[in-house]
One Martini backbone bead per residue (centre of mass of N, CA, C, O) as a GRO file, in nm:
protein
  165
    1MET     BB    1   5.839   0.227  -1.716
    2PRO     BB    2   5.979   0.091  -1.465
    3TYR     BB    3   5.984   0.090  -1.127
    4ALA     BB    4   6.213   0.103  -0.866
    5ASN     BB    5   5.989   0.239  -0.687
    6PRO     BB    6   5.698   0.133  -0.540
    7GLU     BB    7   5.605   0.398  -0.398
    8GLU     BB    8   5.599   0.573  -0.654
    9LYS     BB    9   5.384   0.408  -0.800
   10ARG     BB   10   5.159   0.438  -0.589
   11ALA     BB   11   5.148   0.747  -0.606
   12ASN     BB   12   5.074   0.765  -0.907
   13ASP     BB   13   4.817   0.592  -0.895
   14ARG     BB   14   4.667   0.766  -0.693
   15ARG     BB   15   4.658   1.023  -0.864
   16TYR     BB   16   4.502   0.899  -1.098
   17TYR     BB   17   4.247   0.802  -0.945
   18LEU     BB   18   4.171   1.083  -0.837
   19ALA     BB   19   4.150   1.224  -1.128
   20HIS     BB   20   3.952   0.949  -1.234
   21ARG     BB   21   3.701   0.869  -1.061
   22GLU     BB   22   3.441   0.900  -1.240
   23GLU     BB   23   3.530   0.721  -1.475
   24ARG     BB   24   3.567   0.462  -1.306
   25LYS     BB   25   3.280   0.439  -1.202
   26ALA     BB   26   3.145   0.415  -1.480
   27TYR     BB   27   3.299   0.166  -1.572
   28ILE     BB   28   3.216  -0.025  -1.342
   29LYS     BB   29   2.910  -0.001  -1.379
   30ALA     BB   30   2.904  -0.108  -1.668
   31TRP     BB   31   3.035  -0.381  -1.613
   32GLN     BB   32   2.824  -0.481  -1.405
   33ALA     BB   33   2.581  -0.469  -1.600
   34GLU     BB   34   2.704  -0.678  -1.811
   35ASN     BB   35   2.795  -0.877  -1.536
   36LYS     BB   36   2.569  -0.972  -1.330
   37GLU     BB   37   2.611  -1.278  -1.276
   38ARG     BB   38   2.904  -1.255  -1.189
   39VAL     BB   39   2.863  -1.060  -0.953
   40ASP     BB   40   2.660  -1.236  -0.797
   41GLY     BB   41   2.859  -1.469  -0.760
   42TYR     BB   42   3.065  -1.315  -0.594
   43LYS     BB   43   2.877  -1.233  -0.364
   44LYS     BB   44   2.789  -1.518  -0.282
   45ALA     BB   45   3.070  -1.630  -0.221
   46TRP     BB   46   3.139  -1.427  -0.001
   47LEU     BB   47   2.893  -1.481   0.186
   48ASP     BB   48   2.959  -1.785   0.225
   49ALA     BB   49   3.249  -1.720   0.356
   50HIS     BB   50   3.068  -1.488   0.537
   51PRO     BB   51   2.808  -1.556   0.738
   52ASP     BB   52   2.832  -1.304   0.964
   53TYR     BB   53   2.818  -1.029   0.819
   54LYS     BB   54   2.520  -0.937   0.830
   55ARG     BB   55   2.493  -0.948   1.136
   56GLN     BB   56   2.723  -0.753   1.206
   57TRP     BB   57   2.614  -0.515   1.048
   58TYR     BB   58   2.345  -0.493   1.193
   59LEU     BB   59   2.461  -0.446   1.480
   60ALA     BB   60   2.630  -0.184   1.389
   61ASN     BB   61   2.357  -0.074   1.187
   62ARG     BB   62   2.057  -0.057   1.290
   63GLU     BB   63   1.957   0.231   1.218
   64VAL     BB   64   2.013   0.216   0.918
   65PHE     BB   65   1.837  -0.030   0.858
   66LEU     BB   66   1.566   0.091   0.957
   67ALA     BB   67   1.570   0.331   0.761
   68GLN     BB   68   1.570   0.162   0.502
   69CYS     BB   69   1.304   0.015   0.555
   70LYS     BB   70   1.125   0.267   0.573
   71ALA     BB   71   1.189   0.378   0.291
   72TYR     BB   72   1.086   0.132   0.138
   73ARG     BB   73   0.794   0.133   0.244
   74ASP     BB   74   0.725   0.421   0.149
   75ARG     BB   75   0.774   0.371  -0.150
   76ARG     BB   76   0.566   0.140  -0.180
   77ARG     BB   77   0.315   0.300  -0.089
   78GLU     BB   78   0.329   0.498  -0.331
   79GLU     BB   79   0.342   0.283  -0.571
   80GLU     BB   80   0.163   0.034  -0.393
   81PRO     BB   81  -0.109   0.060  -0.210
   82GLU     BB   82  -0.270  -0.204  -0.251
   83ARG     BB   83  -0.043  -0.409  -0.188
   84MET     BB   84   0.014  -0.304   0.103
   85ARG     BB   85  -0.264  -0.365   0.219
   86GLU     BB   86  -0.254  -0.668   0.167
   87ILE     BB   87  -0.003  -0.725   0.336
   88GLY     BB   88  -0.123  -0.621   0.602
   89ARG     BB   89  -0.353  -0.829   0.619
   90ILE     BB   90  -0.182  -1.083   0.617
   91THR     BB   91   0.005  -1.025   0.860
   92GLU     BB   92  -0.221  -0.987   1.066
   93SER     BB   93  -0.350  -1.270   1.044
   94ARG     BB   94  -0.094  -1.428   1.115
   95ARG     BB   95  -0.038  -1.304   1.389
   96ARG     BB   96  -0.300  -1.389   1.526
   97ALA     BB   97  -0.273  -1.695   1.475
   98ARG     BB   98  -0.005  -1.735   1.626
   99LYS     BB   99  -0.091  -1.621   1.899
  100MET     BB  100  -0.328  -1.860   1.908
  101LYS     BB  101  -0.223  -2.127   1.778
  102ALA     BB  102  -0.386  -2.145   1.468
  103PHE     BB  103  -0.166  -2.214   1.279
  104VAL     BB  104  -0.144  -2.415   0.973
  105GLU     BB  105  -0.146  -2.222   0.709
  106ASP     BB  106  -0.089  -2.067   0.421
  107VAL     BB  107  -0.307  -1.808   0.315
  108ASN     BB  108  -0.415  -1.720   0.004
  109HIS     BB  109  -0.619  -1.478  -0.092
  110GLN     BB  110  -0.646  -1.536  -0.397
  111ASP     BB  111  -0.738  -1.833  -0.368
  112VAL     BB  112  -0.999  -1.772  -0.213
  113TRP     BB  113  -1.126  -1.590  -0.423
  114GLU     BB  114  -1.134  -1.804  -0.649
  115ARG     BB  115  -1.286  -2.028  -0.500
  116ASP     BB  116  -1.543  -1.818  -0.434
  117GLY     BB  117  -1.581  -1.610  -0.683
  118GLY     BB  118  -1.628  -1.330  -0.517
  119ILE     BB  119  -1.824  -1.440  -0.294
  120CYS     BB  120  -2.010  -1.387  -0.033
  121GLN     BB  121  -2.061  -1.632   0.227
  122ILE     BB  122  -2.290  -1.476   0.390
  123CYS     BB  123  -2.486  -1.322   0.153
  124GLY     BB  124  -2.412  -1.389  -0.175
  125GLU     BB  125  -2.261  -1.147  -0.277
  126PRO     BB  126  -2.065  -0.959  -0.449
  127ALA     BB  127  -1.736  -0.867  -0.426
  128ASP     BB  128  -1.480  -0.647  -0.383
  129VAL     BB  129  -1.156  -0.674  -0.487
  130ALA     BB  130  -1.055  -0.412  -0.303
  131ASP     BB  131  -1.300  -0.492  -0.070
  132TRP     BB  132  -1.212  -0.750   0.146
  133HIS     BB  133  -1.250  -1.037   0.355
  134LEU     BB  134  -1.090  -1.273   0.555
  135ASP     BB  135  -1.282  -1.520   0.681
  136HIS     BB  136  -1.358  -1.691   0.974
  137ILE     BB  137  -1.578  -1.920   1.040
  138VAL     BB  138  -1.408  -2.000   1.283
  139PRO     BB  139  -1.297  -1.825   1.511
  140LEU     BB  140  -1.004  -1.789   1.672
  141VAL     BB  141  -1.135  -1.734   1.962
  142ARG     BB  142  -1.303  -2.027   1.915
  143GLY     BB  143  -1.069  -2.231   1.776
  144GLY     BB  144  -0.991  -2.167   1.509
  145GLU     BB  145  -0.830  -2.200   1.203
  146HIS     BB  146  -0.558  -2.121   0.979
  147SER     BB  147  -0.728  -2.210   0.687
  148TYR     BB  148  -0.889  -2.301   0.407
  149ALA     BB  149  -1.133  -2.445   0.556
  150ASN     BB  150  -1.168  -2.154   0.748
  151THR     BB  151  -1.217  -1.977   0.484
  152GLN     BB  152  -1.357  -1.661   0.349
  153VAL     BB  153  -1.548  -1.453   0.175
  154ALA     BB  154  -1.608  -1.099   0.273
  155HIS     BB  155  -1.764  -0.847   0.368
  156PRO     BB  156  -1.694  -0.615   0.591
  157LEU     BB  157  -1.981  -0.586   0.713
  158CYS     BB  158  -2.040  -0.886   0.751
  159ASN     BB  159  -1.797  -0.943   0.933
  160TRP     BB  160  -1.868  -0.739   1.159
  161ARG     BB  161  -2.145  -0.853   1.230
  162LYS     BB  162  -2.042  -1.135   1.309
  163ALA     BB  163  -1.777  -1.142   1.432
  164ALA     BB  164  -1.734  -1.375   1.722
  165SER     BB  165  -1.996  -1.589   1.676
   0.00000   0.00000   0.00000
């Protein structure tokens, strides 16, 4: 039966949704899981139409954002400790290279490992895949660049002995 009074219909709808909140949440979640591409398309279209939304949210919720980032990093450290150490080494070497204006190209550690066959280029012995350094042949402090041509696999001890000589 149609309602003559729209406010009465809204009140009834509101009571229904409040009484069946958990069922509706489960239904919506299931629908979104089945229609993931469609939902992603809706999200992308909305974000394209509101380009400043993310920035505004970040400015209004900076502490929440930083807490989420920290929680994500902590979770990743527990789940993938080796991967996180590798990421730390990569970002540290890029940061140093940029600081010295020596950055030429992104150097993928795995590519250097494969190119050198896992052999330390300082002593000639095989390096441990879990514990090796990406060494700059001409150190950054001496004007070397951060590029494939100036990098090599090295044992940590060999690299430390070489230092910035």
